[in-house]
C-alpha positions as CSV (number, residue, x, y, z in Angstrom):
1,M,32.7,65.2,47.0
2,T,33.5,68.9,47.0
3,L,37.1,68.3,45.7
4,Y,35.7,66.1,42.9
5,R,33.2,68.8,41.9
6,T,35.8,71.5,42.0
7,I,38.0,69.6,39.6
8,V,35.1,68.8,37.3
9,F,34.1,72.5,37.3
10,L,37.6,73.8,36.6
11,L,38.1,71.3,33.8
12,A,34.8,72.3,32.2
13,A,35.6,76.0,32.6
14,F,39.1,75.5,31.1
15,Y,37.9,73.7,28.0
16,W,35.0,76.1,27.5
17,L,37.3,79.1,27.6
18,E,40.0,77.4,25.5
19,L,37.6,76.7,22.7
20,F,36.5,80.3,22.6
21,R,40.1,81.5,22.2
22,H,40.0,80.2,18.7
23,I,36.7,81.6,17.4
24,D,36.5,82.3,13.7
25,P,34.9,85.8,13.7
26,A,33.6,85.2,10.2
27,A,31.6,82.2,11.3
28,F,28.1,83.0,12.3
29,G,27.1,81.2,15.5
30,W,30.7,80.9,16.7
31,Q,31.3,77.6,18.6
32,F,27.5,77.3,19.3
33,R,27.1,75.9,15.8
34,F,28.1,72.6,17.3
35,L,26.0,70.4,19.6
36,T,29.2,69.4,21.3
37,I,29.6,73.0,22.6
38,W,25.9,73.2,23.6
39,T,26.7,70.1,25.7
40,L,30.0,71.5,27.1
41,T,28.2,74.6,28.1
42,A,25.4,72.6,29.8
43,N,28.2,70.6,31.6
44,L,29.8,73.8,32.8
45,I,26.4,75.1,34.2
46,V,25.7,71.7,35.9
47,A,29.2,71.5,37.3
48,G,28.9,75.1,38.7
49,Q,25.5,74.3,40.3
50,M,26.8,71.0,41.8
51,L,29.8,72.7,43.3
52,R,27.5,75.4,44.8
53,L,25.4,72.5,46.2
54,S,28.4,70.9,47.8
55,L,29.5,74.3,49.3
56,G,26.1,74.9,50.8
57,R,25.4,77.9,48.6
58,T,22.2,76.4,47.3
59,T,19.7,73.5,47.9
60,A,18.5,73.3,44.2
61,R,19.4,69.9,42.7
62,W,18.3,70.7,39.2
63,E,17.6,67.0,38.8
64,S,15.5,67.2,35.6
65,F,18.0,69.5,33.9
66,V,20.9,67.3,34.9
67,S,19.0,64.3,33.6
68,L,18.7,66.1,30.2
69,V,22.4,66.9,30.2
70,V,23.2,63.2,30.9
71,V,21.2,62.4,27.7
72,M,23.0,65.2,25.7
73,N,26.3,63.7,26.7
74,M,25.2,60.3,25.5
75,A,24.1,61.8,22.2
76,V,27.3,63.6,21.6
77,L,29.5,60.6,22.6
78,V,27.5,58.0,20.6
79,Q,26.8,60.0,17.5
80,Y,30.2,61.6,17.2
81,W,32.2,58.3,17.5
82,R,29.7,56.5,15.3
83,L,30.2,59.0,12.5
84,Y,33.9,59.3,13.2
85,F,34.6,55.6,12.9
86,L,32.6,55.5,9.7
87,D,34.8,58.2,8.3
88,P,36.7,60.9,10.3
89,A,35.8,63.4,7.5
90,N,32.2,63.1,8.6
91,V,32.9,65.3,11.6
92,T,36.4,66.8,11.3
93,T,38.0,69.2,8.8
94,G,41.5,70.4,8.1
95,D,44.2,68.6,10.1
96,G,41.7,67.0,12.4
97,P,41.1,67.4,16.1
98,V,43.7,68.0,18.8
99,W,43.8,64.8,20.9
100,W,43.7,66.4,24.3
101,K,40.6,68.4,23.3
102,E,39.0,65.5,21.4
103,Y,39.0,63.0,24.3
104,Y,37.7,65.5,26.8
105,L,34.9,66.9,24.6
106,H,33.8,63.5,23.3
107,L,34.6,61.2,26.2
108,G,36.2,62.5,29.4
109,G,33.8,65.4,30.1
110,A,30.8,63.1,29.6
111,V,32.2,60.5,32.0
112,L,33.0,63.0,34.7
113,M,29.5,64.4,34.4
114,W,27.9,61.0,34.6
115,I,29.8,60.1,37.7
116,D,28.3,63.0,39.5
117,A,24.8,62.6,38.1
118,F,24.5,58.9,38.8
119,F,26.7,58.3,41.9
120,L,26.6,61.6,43.8
121,L,23.4,63.5,42.8
122,G,20.9,60.9,41.6
123,V,18.9,61.5,38.5
124,F,15.9,60.3,36.4
125,S,13.4,60.2,39.2
126,R,10.9,62.1,37.0
127,L,10.9,61.1,33.3
128,R,8.2,63.4,31.9
129,P,10.2,66.7,32.0
130,V,13.2,64.9,30.5
131,F,11.2,63.5,27.6
132,V,9.7,67.0,27.0
133,A,13.2,68.6,27.1
134,V,14.6,66.0,24.7
135,L,11.8,66.6,22.2
136,V,12.3,70.4,22.5
137,L,16.0,70.0,21.9
138,G,15.2,67.8,18.9
139,V,13.4,70.7,17.3
140,V,15.4,73.7,18.5
141,Y,18.9,72.6,17.5
142,P,17.9,71.5,13.9
143,L,16.0,74.8,13.5
144,W,19.0,76.7,14.6
145,L,21.2,74.9,12.1
146,E,18.8,75.1,9.1
147,L,17.4,78.6,9.6
148,F,20.4,80.5,10.9
149,V,23.8,78.6,10.8
150,H,23.2,77.1,7.3
151,P,22.3,80.2,5.3
152,L,24.7,82.5,7.2
153,N,27.9,80.4,6.7
154,D,29.6,79.2,3.6
155,A,31.9,76.6,5.1
156,P,32.4,73.7,5.4
157,V,31.5,72.8,1.8
158,G,29.9,69.5,0.9
159,T,28.7,67.8,-2.3
160,V,25.2,69.2,-1.8
161,T,25.3,72.4,0.2
162,A,27.6,74.3,2.6
163,G,27.5,76.1,6.0
164,L,26.3,73.3,8.2
165,P,28.9,72.7,11.0
166,Y,29.4,69.0,10.7
167,P,30.8,68.2,7.2
168,F,28.6,65.1,6.5
169,L,25.5,67.2,6.8
170,N,26.6,69.2,3.8
171,D,26.5,66.0,1.7
172,L,22.8,65.4,2.5
173,E,19.7,66.9,0.8
174,L,17.2,68.5,3.2
175,G,15.1,65.4,3.4
176,G,18.2,63.3,4.4
177,R,19.1,65.9,7.0
178,L,15.6,65.8,8.5
179,M,15.7,62.1,8.6
180,F,19.0,62.3,10.5
181,Y,17.6,64.8,13.0
182,A,14.6,62.6,13.6
183,F,16.9,59.6,14.1
184,V,19.0,61.4,16.6
185,T,15.9,62.5,18.5
186,A,14.6,58.9,18.6
187,A,18.0,57.8,19.8
188,N,17.9,60.4,22.6
189,I,14.5,59.1,23.7
190,V,16.1,55.6,24.0
191,F,19.0,57.3,26.0
192,V,16.4,58.6,28.5
193,F,15.5,54.9,29.2
194,V,19.1,54.0,29.4
195,G,19.8,56.7,31.9
196,W,16.8,55.7,33.9
197,G,18.0,52.1,34.0
198,V,21.5,53.1,35.1
199,A,20.1,55.3,37.8
200,R,17.9,52.5,39.1
201,A,20.7,50.1,39.1
202,V,22.9,52.4,41.0
203,D,20.1,53.0,43.6
204,A,19.7,49.2,43.9
205,I,23.5,48.8,44.6
206,R,23.4,51.5,47.2
207,Q,20.6,49.8,49.1
208,R,22.4,46.5,49.4
């Protein structure tokens, strides 16, 4: 368990630092414009705490926070690939993503985090704080985009506006963007139930 958590932590730290080597100093919000980086940062925090737990440096399990991060990873994976397969230009610009970053940020990192959450730690025993956190995230991240990132950046440029980090958002009027944010939050509520179901299934298998 300690070896696994060490590998997960080192991978999360490597990718977090690697992304910040290529910051555009002219872009307000740096990498934190992207929900993917919010999630990577949360994964790094969770990985660090789980490693400390294995090493006996803490007894705090952070179960509710870890449950939220499980949902964040589900949101990033599902929404990113859904939009990507509709049209890669929805979520990528320029020459497109680098494959070894792409598959960690939008697949591998999530899977590694879920293995720990469901099979080692155990999550979703308390749903209320997870629902509250999902709703807070569903308000805070859109406000961050619309009130700060959008007006303080001029790229990428879409058919309607500019400055929002994901290209497809710049092709939507404000009403369309609000509908998208609401849809994602509703999907995240569904993901809470999905996570709860997986956690209960894993518990049932363990008890056999």
